[in-house]
N, C-alpha and C positions, 0 to 999 in steps of 0.2 A: 504494500500500500504506500503510495507516495504522499508526501505531506502537503500542507497548504502553502507553505512559505517559499521564498526564493532562496537559492544558494548561489552565491557569487553573481547575483543579478538575474538569475534564470529560475523560472518557476519549476518546482520539483516535478510537476505533472508533464513537463516537456523538456526534461533535462537529459540530454544525450549522454553526458559523462556519467551521471548517476545510474540512469536506467538501462543504458546500453553497454557502455564500456565496463562499468563495475558490476552491475547486477547480472547482466546477461553473459558478458564475455569473461570477466575475471572470476566471478563466483559460479558461473555455469548454470544459472537459474533459467529454466525453460518453461516455468509455469506462468500463471496469470498475474499480471501486474494491474492493480486496480487503484482508483483514486480514493482519497479520503472524501467524506461527504461534502460535495460542492467545491472540491479542490481543483477542478479543471478550469484552466484559463483559456486555452486554445485547443479545441478537440483535435483539429487536424495536425497541429504540431505535436500533440500528445501521441497520436497514432504513429507518426513518423519516428518517434522515440520509444515506440513499443509499449505505450500505455493501452492495455487491452480493454479495460472495463471502466466506464465512467459511472460513478455512484453519486446520488441515486438516480441519475438521468437528467435530461434537460427538457423534457416534454416536447421533443422533436426539434428543438432549435439547432442543436449540434448535428442532428441527422442531415439537415439541410446544408449545413456547412460542409459536411463530408461529401454530399452529392456534388456541390459546386466545385470542391477540390478535385473530385474525380473527373468532372467534365473539363476542367482547366489543365489537367495533367499534374497538378501540384501533389496529388496523392494517387497511388496505383492500386489496382485491384489486388495485386499480390500482397501489398502491405496489409490491406484489410483482411484478406484470406488468412494470413499468418496469425493475426490477432484473434480472428474468429476461431481458428483451429485450436489455439491455446485454451480458449473458453470451453470449447467442446471437449477437449481432453480432460479439463478439470471436472466437468459434469460427469464424464464416464468414470473417472477415478472415484469420485464421491459415491456414485451409484454402486460401484463394485464393493466399496467398503461397507456401505449401508446394507447391501444384500448379505454380505458375509456376516455382519454383526447380527442381523435378524435371524439368519440360519443357525448361528451358534449361540444365540442368546440364552437358551435354556441350559445348554451344556456348560457355558462359561460362568453362569451365575447361579448354578444349582448349589445346594448345600447351605450352610449357615455363613455368618460373617467371617468365620475363621478361614474360609477358602480365600476370600479377598485379602485377609491379613497375611496369610502365607504367601500369596502371590506378590503382594507389595513388599514383604520382607525379602523375598527372593530377588525381586527386581532391585531393591536397594542394595543388597549384597553385591549383585553384579555390577551396579554402578560404582560402588566403592572400589572394586577391583580395578576398574578402568579409569577412575577419576584423575589419576596422576599421569595419564598418558597424553596424547596429542591434544591440541586445542579443540574447542568446540567448533570453530570454523572449519578446521581440517576434517573433523569427524563428520560434519554435516554436509560438506560440499557434495559428496556423492549422492546423498539422499535428496538433494534438491531437484534431481531429475524427475520429470513427471512420469517416467516409466517405472519408477519404484513404487511398491506397495507400502502403505503405512504400517508401521509397527509401533504400538503405544509404548512398550518398554524402551525401545530404541529412542523414540522421540523424547521420552522423559529423561533418558540418559543425557541426551544433547541439551535438554533444558537445564539440567543440573550443572553440566560443565560450563554452559553459557553464563549461568547465574554466578558461579564461582569466579569467572573471569571478569564479570561486570561489577561486582561489589567493590566498593572503594573504602580503604582503611584511612579515615580522616585523622585519627589520633591513636597513638600507641606509646603512651608514656613509659619511659624507661624500658622500652622493648618488652612490654608486658606480654604481648602476643608473639608467637603462638604459645599456647599452654602445653605443658607436658602432660599428656593424658594419664600417665602413671601417677601423677601428683594430684589429680583431681578427685576429691573425696565427695563433694556435694555441689550441686548447682541449683540455683533458684531461677526459674524462668518467670518473669513478671511482665504482664501485658497481654491483652487478648490477641494482639497481632502475632504473638509468639505461639499460640496454641489453638484457641477456638475459632478465631477469625483472622487467619493470616492475610495480610494486605498484599496480595501478589499481582493484582491487575487494576487497571483504571476504572473509573466510573462511566456510566452512560453506555453508549453503543459498543464500547470495547469489551464488555463482559462476554466471557466464553465459559463453557462448561468443560472442566478438565477431568480427565480420567483419574488422575492421582494428584493430590495436593499434599505436600510434605511441609509441616510446620517446624519451627526451630525446636519446639518441645520434643517432637518425635525424634529429631536428629541427635539431640543430646544423649539419648539412651545408647547411642553407639559406643560411647566411651565412659559413661557414668550411670550406675544404677540408682543412685540416690538423687532423684530429681524432684523438686517441689515446684509448686505453681501458685501464683496469685494473679487474679485477673487485672487488678490495678485500675481499671476503668471500664466503662461500658462502651463497647465499640460504636454503637449507634446513638450515643447520647447527643441530643440536639443542643444542649446548653454547654457550649465549649468554653465559656468564660468562668464557670463555677468549678470548685474543687469538692469532690466527694470524700469527706474526711474518713468515712468508714472504710471505703476501698483503699484509701491511702494508708491507713493504719494497718490494714491486713497485709499490704505489700511490705511495709516496714518490718512487721513481725516476721514475715517469711524471709526477708533479706538478712535479718540479724542472725538467723540460724544457718545460713548457707556460706560455704567457702567462696563461691563465685556467684555473681548475678548476671544473667543475660536479660537486659531490660529492653523490651521491644515497644517502641513508641513511634510517633510520626503523625501523619495526617489521615484522619478517617475520611471515607468517601463523601460525607456530608460537607466537608470543607473544600473539596476540589473535584471538579468534574468538567466535562465539556459543557458549553452553553452558558457559563458564567465565569467572572473573574474573581479572584481572591482579593478581599479588601486589605489584607495585610499578609505578613509572612510568618505569623506566629503559629505555633502548635497549640492544641487545646491546653487550657490552664492545668487540667488534671495531669497531662503528660509531662509538662514542665515541672510540676510539683513532685511527681514521682521521681524524676531524675535527681532533683535537688535533695529530697528527703532520704531517698535510698542511699545516695552517696554518703550521707552523714553517718549511716550505721553499718556500711560495708565498704571497704576500701578496694574491693576487686570487682568493680562494676564495668560491664561491657554494654554500651548502648548500641542497639541496632535500630536504625531509622528506616521506616517504610513510608515513602512519600513520593508523589509524582512531580513535585516542584520544590524549589528552594525553601528552606525554613530557617528561622532565627534560632540560635542555640545560646541562650543567656547563661547556661550552665556548662559551657564547653570545656572549662578547665577542671571540672570535678570528676568525671569518669576516668578510669584508666585507659579505656579504648572506646572509639566511636567508629561504627561501620555505617557507611551510607549505602543502603541497599536499593533505594528508589523502589521500583515495583519489578521484582525479579522473576515473576512467573511462578508456575506451579511447583517448581523444585527449589524456589528461592530460600526456603527455610534452612536448607543445608549449606548455603553459601558461607555465612559467618562461622558455622560450626565446624 
């Protein structure tokens, strides 16, 4: 999907360097390239730079432009056919996957929840064996071909590698990280983003349904059995300026008893999404209070931020480490862990 904005003076929807030279040639992507909603500036220029699908459409206005470009020779039928074929290929790929899923639905989901748990655990084990290997880009390049069938475990593996490469360590006081797993006796995960409501994707039309979502709480058990949790805040609390003292005290009590604290805060969906601008760069008052107060009772605090945009950090000097995770996708919970 191409973006709305310009890069070096050229709209992304008609950017030859991004769409053709990098995406198609360097990365080997032969699937559909679509626009973000309303991001098309010049449909003919977009087709020439291999933008296949305009969303959500132009109510026929750009169709007329395409016909005029065909008549004038500015655009060729071959260029249109190539884009149309990519769309048809996508339809066929999705149809095959849906048919296979329907045919295997009963077999793959029979039994109780332990079946899914075992499958997820096995997948996670496989991912851990491979995670130190080549980059996510190298791993995924071959899979970008539209001739390959989708494999959810493989895709999740790529998602985890990508998340690990994208997370940014903003602060690491006295080389606090990485931790030696042999010395970790107990960990407190604080914040609903770390367990019940991992903030792994944006709000609005970007929502997707993932096959697996791994939270930080799940990942900590890979190297520590003594893991506690406190919600810290209500993920969907509409009053972002107030502090819930009861939840704050619960988090403080849990943090006091732990050797290390993984504090998961950031921006809830209610504060950022498409269709509106943020009036400020602050996190919810509850999130800021959590960092400040937890750091007073535990000196080994690692803050993990989940946010789609920049945030103010008035407490930046208090935690031992700060990870900027942004929105890392379904496997993002394992990136800082």
